[in-house]
C-alpha positions as CSV (number, residue, x, y, z in Angstrom):
1,X,57.4,120.9,120.7
2,X,59.9,118.9,122.8
3,X,59.9,115.4,121.3
4,X,59.6,112.4,123.6
5,X,62.8,110.9,122.2
6,X,64.7,114.1,123.2
7,X,63.4,113.7,126.8
8,X,64.6,110.2,126.8
9,X,68.0,111.3,125.7
10,X,68.2,113.9,128.5
11,X,67.3,111.3,131.1
12,X,69.8,108.9,129.7
13,X,72.6,111.5,129.7
14,X,71.8,112.5,133.3
15,X,71.9,108.9,134.4
16,X,75.2,108.3,132.6
17,X,76.9,111.4,134.0
18,X,77.7,110.1,137.4
19,X,79.3,106.8,136.4
20,X,81.3,108.5,133.6
21,X,82.5,111.1,136.1
22,X,83.5,108.4,138.6
23,X,85.2,106.4,135.9
24,X,87.3,109.4,134.9
25,X,88.6,109.7,138.5
26,X,89.1,106.0,138.8
27,X,91.1,106.0,135.6
28,X,93.4,108.6,137.0
29,X,94.0,106.8,140.3
30,X,94.2,103.3,139.1
31,X,97.7,101.9,139.4
32,X,99.0,105.2,141.0
33,X,99.9,106.0,144.6
34,X,98.8,108.9,146.8
35,X,101.7,110.5,148.7
36,X,100.6,111.5,152.2
37,X,103.0,114.1,153.6
38,X,103.4,114.3,157.4
39,X,104.8,117.5,158.8
40,X,106.6,115.7,161.6
41,X,109.0,112.8,162.1
42,X,107.9,109.2,162.8
43,X,106.5,108.1,166.2
44,X,104.4,111.1,167.2
45,X,100.6,111.7,167.1
46,X,100.4,113.2,163.6
47,X,102.4,110.3,162.2
48,X,100.2,107.8,164.0
49,X,97.0,109.3,162.6
50,X,98.6,109.5,159.1
51,X,99.7,105.9,159.0
52,X,96.3,104.8,160.3
53,X,94.6,106.7,157.4
54,X,97.1,105.4,154.9
55,X,96.2,101.8,155.6
56,X,92.6,102.3,154.7
57,X,92.1,105.4,152.6
58,X,92.9,103.9,149.2
59,X,89.9,101.5,149.4
60,X,87.6,104.5,149.3
61,X,89.2,106.4,146.5
62,X,88.0,105.5,143.0
63,X,90.7,103.4,141.3
64,X,92.0,102.2,144.8
65,X,95.5,103.8,144.7
66,X,98.1,102.8,147.3
67,X,98.8,105.5,149.9
68,X,102.5,106.1,150.9
69,X,103.4,108.1,154.0
70,X,106.4,110.5,153.6
71,X,107.6,112.3,156.7
72,X,108.7,115.9,156.1
73,X,109.6,117.4,159.5
74,X,110.7,121.0,159.9
75,X,109.6,124.3,161.5
76,X,106.7,122.8,163.5
77,X,105.3,121.3,160.2
78,X,105.5,124.7,158.4
79,X,107.9,123.2,155.9
80,X,105.4,120.6,154.9
81,X,102.5,123.1,154.7
82,X,104.5,125.4,152.4
83,X,105.5,122.4,150.3
84,X,101.9,121.2,150.0
85,X,100.6,124.6,149.0
86,X,103.4,125.8,146.6
87,X,105.3,122.8,145.3
88,X,103.3,119.6,145.5
89,X,101.5,118.6,142.2
90,X,98.0,119.8,142.1
91,X,96.6,116.7,140.5
92,X,95.1,114.9,143.6
93,X,98.0,112.5,144.1
94,X,99.5,114.3,147.1
95,X,97.8,115.1,150.4
96,X,99.2,116.1,153.8
97,X,98.7,116.5,157.5
98,X,100.3,119.1,159.7
99,X,99.9,121.1,162.9
100,X,96.4,122.1,163.9
101,X,97.6,125.7,164.5
102,X,98.9,126.2,160.9
103,X,95.6,127.7,159.7
104,X,95.8,130.2,162.6
105,X,99.4,131.1,161.7
106,X,98.4,131.6,158.1
107,X,95.6,133.9,159.1
108,X,97.8,136.1,161.3
109,X,100.3,137.1,158.6
110,X,103.4,139.1,159.4
111,X,105.8,136.1,158.9
112,X,107.7,135.9,155.7
113,X,108.1,132.1,156.2
114,X,104.4,131.6,156.0
115,X,103.7,131.1,152.3
116,X,100.1,129.9,152.2
117,X,96.5,131.0,152.5
118,X,94.6,128.5,154.7
119,X,91.3,129.1,153.1
120,X,92.6,128.0,149.7
121,X,93.7,124.5,150.6
122,X,91.5,121.6,149.4
123,X,90.5,120.5,152.9
124,X,89.6,116.9,153.3
125,X,88.7,117.2,157.0
126,X,90.0,116.3,160.4
127,X,90.1,112.9,161.9
128,X,89.6,114.4,165.4
129,X,87.5,117.4,166.5
130,X,88.8,116.8,170.0
131,X,85.4,115.8,171.3
132,X,86.9,112.8,173.2
133,X,90.4,114.2,173.6
134,X,92.2,116.7,175.8
135,X,95.5,118.5,175.6
136,X,97.2,117.8,178.9
137,X,100.2,119.0,180.9
138,X,101.7,115.7,182.1
139,X,104.5,115.7,184.6
140,X,106.8,113.2,186.3
141,X,105.8,112.5,189.9
142,X,109.4,113.3,191.0
143,X,109.2,116.8,189.6
144,X,109.9,119.5,192.3
145,X,106.2,120.6,192.2
146,X,103.4,118.1,192.9
147,X,100.2,119.9,191.8
148,X,98.9,122.6,189.5
149,X,98.7,124.9,192.6
150,X,102.4,124.5,193.3
151,X,103.2,124.9,189.6
152,X,101.7,128.4,189.7
153,X,103.8,129.6,192.6
154,X,106.7,131.8,191.6
155,X,108.6,131.0,194.8
156,X,108.9,127.3,193.9
157,X,111.1,125.8,191.2
158,X,109.8,126.2,187.6
159,X,108.5,123.2,185.7
160,X,110.9,122.3,182.9
161,X,109.0,121.1,179.8
162,X,110.4,119.7,176.6
163,X,109.6,121.2,173.2
164,X,110.6,121.0,169.5
165,X,113.1,123.2,167.9
166,X,110.6,125.4,166.0
167,X,107.9,125.8,168.5
168,X,104.7,124.2,167.3
169,X,101.7,123.7,169.6
170,X,103.7,122.0,172.3
171,X,105.8,125.2,172.7
172,X,102.9,127.6,172.4
173,X,100.6,126.2,175.0
174,X,103.0,126.4,178.0
175,X,103.5,130.1,177.2
176,X,99.7,130.6,177.0
177,X,99.3,128.9,180.3
178,X,102.1,131.1,181.7
179,X,100.2,134.2,180.7
180,X,96.7,133.1,181.4
181,X,96.8,130.9,184.5
182,X,100.2,131.9,186.0
183,X,102.1,128.7,185.2
184,X,105.7,128.9,186.4
185,X,107.4,127.2,183.5
186,X,110.7,127.0,181.6
187,X,111.0,125.3,178.2
188,X,113.9,123.3,176.8
189,X,113.5,123.4,173.1
190,X,115.5,121.8,170.3
191,X,114.1,118.2,170.3
192,X,113.5,117.1,166.7
193,X,110.2,115.3,167.2
194,X,107.7,114.0,169.7
195,X,109.4,110.7,170.2
196,X,112.6,112.4,171.3
197,X,110.7,114.5,173.9
198,X,109.1,111.4,175.3
199,X,112.6,109.9,175.6
200,X,113.9,113.0,177.3
201,X,111.1,112.9,179.9
202,X,111.9,109.2,180.6
203,X,115.6,110.1,181.1
204,X,114.7,112.9,183.5
205,X,116.1,115.6,181.2
206,X,112.8,117.5,181.6
207,X,109.9,117.2,184.0
208,X,107.1,116.8,181.4
209,X,105.4,118.2,178.4
210,X,102.0,119.4,177.0
211,X,100.6,116.8,174.6
212,X,97.4,115.2,173.3
213,X,95.8,112.7,175.7
214,X,95.2,110.4,172.7
215,X,98.9,110.5,171.9
216,X,99.9,109.4,175.4
217,X,97.3,106.7,175.3
218,X,98.7,105.4,172.0
219,X,102.4,105.8,172.6
220,X,102.9,105.7,176.4
221,X,99.7,104.2,177.9
222,X,101.6,103.0,181.0
223,X,102.2,106.7,181.9
224,X,98.4,107.1,182.6
225,X,98.2,104.2,185.1
226,X,98.0,105.0,188.8
227,X,101.5,103.7,189.4
228,X,102.8,105.0,186.1
229,X,105.0,107.7,187.6
230,X,103.2,110.7,186.1
231,X,100.6,113.3,187.1
232,X,98.2,115.3,184.9
233,X,98.1,118.9,186.1
234,X,95.8,120.7,183.7
235,X,93.5,120.1,180.7
236,X,93.6,122.5,177.7
237,X,91.2,122.6,174.7
238,X,88.2,121.5,176.7
239,X,85.2,123.5,177.9
240,X,84.5,120.8,180.5
241,X,86.7,118.3,182.3
242,X,87.5,115.1,180.5
243,X,85.4,112.2,182.1
244,X,88.6,110.2,182.7
245,X,90.2,113.1,184.6
246,X,87.3,114.6,186.7
247,X,89.8,115.9,189.3
248,X,92.0,117.8,186.8
249,X,91.0,121.4,186.2
250,X,90.7,122.9,182.7
251,X,92.7,126.0,181.7
252,X,89.4,127.9,181.5
253,X,88.7,127.2,185.1
254,X,92.1,128.5,186.2
255,X,92.1,131.7,184.0
256,X,93.2,134.7,186.0
257,X,90.4,136.9,184.6
258,X,87.9,137.2,181.8
259,X,90.6,138.6,179.4
260,X,92.7,135.5,180.1
261,X,89.8,133.2,179.5
262,X,89.1,134.9,176.1
263,X,92.7,134.3,175.1
264,X,92.4,130.6,176.2
265,X,89.3,130.1,174.2
266,X,90.8,131.6,171.0
267,X,93.9,129.5,171.4
268,X,91.7,126.4,171.8
269,X,89.8,127.0,168.5
270,X,92.3,125.1,166.3
271,X,91.6,121.9,168.2
272,X,88.3,121.6,166.4
273,X,90.5,120.6,163.5
274,X,92.9,118.7,165.6
275,X,94.2,116.2,163.0
276,X,93.7,118.1,159.7
277,X,94.2,116.6,156.3
278,X,94.4,118.7,153.1
279,X,95.4,118.6,149.5
280,X,96.9,121.5,147.5
281,X,94.7,124.2,146.2
282,X,93.2,124.2,142.7
283,X,92.7,120.4,142.3
284,X,90.5,119.2,139.5
285,X,87.0,119.5,141.1
286,X,86.1,115.8,140.5
287,X,89.2,114.5,142.2
288,X,88.8,117.0,145.0
289,X,85.3,115.7,145.7
290,X,86.4,112.1,145.4
291,X,89.1,112.7,148.1
292,X,86.7,114.5,150.4
293,X,84.1,111.8,150.1
294,X,86.7,109.1,150.7
295,X,88.0,110.9,153.8
296,X,84.5,110.9,155.4
297,X,83.8,107.3,154.3
298,X,86.9,105.9,155.8
299,X,86.0,107.2,159.2
300,X,82.8,105.1,159.1
301,X,84.7,101.9,158.0
302,X,84.6,99.1,160.6
303,X,88.2,98.0,159.8
304,X,89.5,101.6,160.2
305,X,87.6,102.0,163.5
306,X,88.9,98.7,164.8
307,X,92.5,99.8,164.1
308,X,91.9,103.2,165.6
309,X,90.5,101.5,168.8
310,X,93.7,99.4,169.1
311,X,95.8,102.5,168.8
312,X,93.6,104.3,171.4
313,X,93.3,107.4,169.2
314,X,90.4,109.8,169.1
315,X,88.1,109.5,166.1
316,X,85.6,112.3,166.0
317,X,85.8,113.5,162.3
318,X,84.7,116.6,160.6
319,X,84.7,117.2,156.8
320,X,86.4,119.9,154.8
321,X,83.4,122.3,155.4
322,X,83.9,121.9,159.1
323,X,87.5,122.8,158.9
324,X,86.6,126.0,157.0
325,X,84.0,126.9,159.6
326,X,86.7,126.6,162.3
327,X,89.1,128.8,160.3
328,X,86.3,131.4,159.9
329,X,85.8,131.3,163.7
330,X,89.5,132.1,164.2
331,X,89.4,134.9,161.7
332,X,86.4,136.4,163.5
333,X,88.4,137.0,166.7
334,X,89.0,140.5,167.9
335,X,92.1,142.3,166.6
336,X,93.4,142.5,170.2
337,X,93.3,138.8,170.7
338,X,94.9,138.1,167.3
339,X,97.7,140.5,168.1
340,X,98.4,138.7,171.4
341,X,98.7,135.4,169.5
342,X,100.9,137.1,166.9
343,X,103.3,138.2,169.6
344,X,103.1,134.8,171.3
345,X,104.1,133.0,168.1
346,X,107.0,135.5,167.6
347,X,108.2,134.6,171.1
348,X,108.0,130.9,170.7
349,X,109.6,131.0,167.3
350,X,112.5,133.3,168.2
351,X,111.0,136.4,166.5
352,X,109.5,134.6,163.5
């Protein structure tokens, strides 16, 4: 017979399990700091989102650790991804954020510089799923072409766009637009970070760039004013036009044919995890769950949301499971489409 006192012990143990579990995590983090690795230099969109999270994240982690941002630019954030996966301590004291297309690159294979499996990261989630954002081609008004129609004409001067040295998303999208909508474009690569590309545009070294709308709103809001000296030619990573730009077509609308539209839609999938945050693989399960819960909780915090509104950044979060679903969606694409993207990345990375 199962004695009543044994039943009482079982209930007591069950009730005590959660606080003891939480106390163990809190004991680890108390008095420590979490290092938040950013795969880009200061001043760009990823850095802005990282520093916003760092100001609030520790309040939601048991033990309330400090969060310190460390910039680790290089190879379109591939340096930071490889570090996080292979070198960073797997104890829950290091997390990172990097380019949204890194999971896609990891799935494609064929590049010896890629040293990670995107499915094995401890995914915290993504601050933005791009619900309220758009990836825009923004161009100076004194550029030699004045509309997207003119920018697709081979008999007119090519748009000159700025890009980074290693060809992250900002380098890939213009090539995708070249192949799918006929954009007549030339890229000047070699800029170390987003801030330097913005400066190059202001100096007139290049005509424009492709970039998140939220980043322009945060870093260069004056560019979006009617008298700001810039035009938005096309919207990428949107199935429908952004409500603030009802007259600007989406890339899908301009696709030359159904095959081109399919390529656009595949290339847009990573934007569902537009501002991803992850920890290394193989974390202690209790710390992994604590970080994942904290990530979702901070995005409901009034103080965080107030700061986000001041920065004009998009907050439309998904959790780690949502990131994994997006990765699975990319992996389910046809071999032909994945091969196209593989060749594209080789082009924008000098052979990769």
